[in-house]
N, C-alpha and C positions, 0 to 999 in steps of 0.2 A: 729276935726282935723283928717286928713287922713295921714298915713305914707305908702308910696309906696316903696317897696323894690325889688331889683333885684339881681340875682346871675348869673354869667357867668362862665362857665367852658370851658377852651380852651386848645388847644394843640399848642405848639411851637416847631415843629419838627426840625427847623434849629438852635436852641440854642445849644451852646457847653459848657456852664458853668452856674452855679447858679448865678454868678455875672451878666452875660449877661441877663439872664431871669429876675432878679430883676430890672435891668436897664429899660428893656422894660415895665414891669408892673408898676414901679414907674412913668414912663413917661405917660402911659395911665391913671393911677389914677389921676395924677395932671391935665391932660387935661380934664378929666371928671368933676372934681371940678370947673375948670375955665370956661368951656363952658356951663355946664348944672346946675351949682350950686347945685350939689348933694354931699352928703358925700359918699366917696368910699374908699375901702381899699382891699388889698390882704387878703382874709379870710381863705384860706386853701391851702394845697399842697405846703407849703413853701419849703420843701426839695426835691420836685420832679423837675427833670431837664426838662422834656418835657411838663408838665401840670401846669396850673395855674388856680386860681379861684379868681374872683373879686366879691365883694358884694357892693351894693350901696343902699342908702336910700334918700328919698325926702319927705319933709313935706309940705302938702298943705291943702286946705279946699275942694278940689274936687277930687274924685277918678278918674274921667275921665281925668282931667288935669295931675295928677300924672302918670297915665298909658300912656298918650300921650308923656310925657317927657321921660319915660323909654323906649318907643318904638323908640324914636329918639336916645336914648343912644345905643340901640341895633344896629341900622343902623351905628352909629358912630364906635362902636366896630368892626363891620364887616369890615369896611374900615381901621381901625387903628391897629388892632392886626395882627402882621405878622405871622399868623398861621390859624388854623381852630377852629371855635367855635363848641364845642361838645354839649353844652346845654346852654340855656338861659331861665330864668324864671322870671316872674313878679308877685308880690303878694301885695295886698293893705289891710290895716287894719284900722278900725275906732276906735278912742279913744275919750272918752268924756272929 
């Protein structure tokens, strides 16, 4: 079993409240789950007005497949997040 994980740190310069930021993140996380069937959540920077961090995981039997899915996730996030992605990383681990 392979678990492919991603983290995305992004800036939302146009948000004016934490409520607005959470609405944006909640919407993006829901669409990630529906479109790519990954588990995703806001993982850090909960109280930051301008920055957010989403983490996601995908279980598969192929490292290549998992990383392909996460690369598609990155392209999706670039289009869907109304701000700038500061960092995006993908990591896979093998479990017996």
